N, C-alpha and C positions, 0 to 999 in steps of 0.2 A: 304230678302233683305230688308234694311231698306231705307224707304223714305229719298229722302233727302230734307230738310227743302227750301221754295221757297224764291227766292233772299229776300234780302230787300236793293237793292242799292238803292238812291235815298228817304228810306223812314219816311225820314222825311219833305219832299215835301206834302207826300200821308197823313202822321199824321195831317200836316195841313191843305189839303183839307176836311177830314174827322171831325175836330174838327170843322171847318166853318160851314161844311153840318148839323151836329147833334148837338152841342153847347153844346159836350161833348167828356172828351179824351178819346180813347180807350183802353182800360184795354191794348194791346200790341201788338208788330208790324203784329203779323198776323193776331188780326182782323182787322189793320187800311186796311192792304190788300187782307183781305177775304169777309171783309164787307157787305151783304147783299145790305146796301145802300149806297158803294162804292165809290172809295175813288175820283173821280175826277166829282161830280157831282153837282159840283159848285153851291153849295148852292141848288138848287133846291129839293134835297131831291126823284129825282124818280129814280135812281139806277141808272143813266145812266154815261155813262164814262167823258160825254162832249170833245167826238167828234166823228166824222160823215166819215162815207166813201160816195161818192160822184161818178154819173157815168155817163159819161158822152159819146158821141160817135161823132166820124166826118166823114169824107167823104174820106177823104187821109189818108196817115201816116206822109206828110207834114203837114198839117192842125193837125191834134193830136200832130207832134213835138213841133209846134209853140206855140200852143196853152198851153199844159203841162209843156211847158220850160218858158215860160210866166210867168204860173201863179208858179211854184216854185220859180222860180229869182224874183217875187214880195213878197214871203212867203205867198201866202195865200193858199196854198199847201204846205207842208212838204214832201210828195210824190205824184207821178203819175203814175202808172204802165200805158204802151200803150199795148194791146191786139189786135196785127193785124189780119187782115180779120176776122169778122165776119158777118157772114150774116145776114141782117134785112128784114126781108119782115112786111111792114106796110104801110098803106090805107094814101095816101097825095094827098090833091084836088082832089079827089073823083075818084078816082081808086090805082089798086094794085101796091105799086114799091116792085124791089126785088132787094136790094143793096147790094156793101160789102161794109163795115164802118173800121171804126179803134177803141176800148172800153178801153176810160182812166179811169182808174180806182185810185180814188185821196182821200188821210185822209189829214182832216184837222179839224181845233176847229166845233165845233157845232156851234158858236156866230159866226162864220167866213161864214157860210152857206149866208143868204142872200148879204154880199158884192162879195163871188166869184163867185154867182147865175150873177148878173148885169156884174161882167168883163166878164163870158163866152160868156154872151152875146152880147158883144161889141167885143170881140176875134175871135167868133163864124161868119161860115158863112152862115150856116142855118137859114131858117128865125124862126125857129120854133125848138132851138137843145134841145135834150134832156137833162136835169137836174137832175136828181135824187138823194137825198141824202137820209141816213140811218144813224141815230142813232147807235153807238155801245155799248153795253148792257155792255160788258163784255171785254178783254184783257191785255196783259201781261203790268202788269204797269211800265215797264221800255219803252215798246215800247209805249203808252199812253204817259209818258211822253216826248218821243225824240217828239211826234207830236205834242206837248206842247211846249217844247224848239225852235222848228224850221218853228214856224209860227206865226206873229203878233200877239199883244196882242191890241186890238182896243181898251180895255178897259182903257191902259198906256197913250193912243195918244187921246185921250177926250178931 
């Protein structure tokens, strides 16, 4: 059975990105989509996509919905998944706590992480909220483009 070639929807977006990051035109669309340099590295040459996953925990479903909804509305994140009823065991103020929490898994531009972190601190009830960002090394190109298209571009508003 033959393998299908990967979709090249939005490939001009990726071709522009790889040319910007490497200074050379890729040989073809396949090279642009599957280059080890990666298509969305924003000129850093790090192989990263420019998209991050950010994890935040909340103490209640209401807080998770409120924080997540506001961040999507403000386009600081493209998407928030809320995973209910996780169990967290942790040290806090010299005692071990065992609590039910809600886990927010958010996708955003890596460049927005500092702004996102500040906004979560404003919206969150915890004194020290968990805010952990992990850069995405690889991903479906169309999904990564969707994240970029659904979050604010701070470089244009500056």
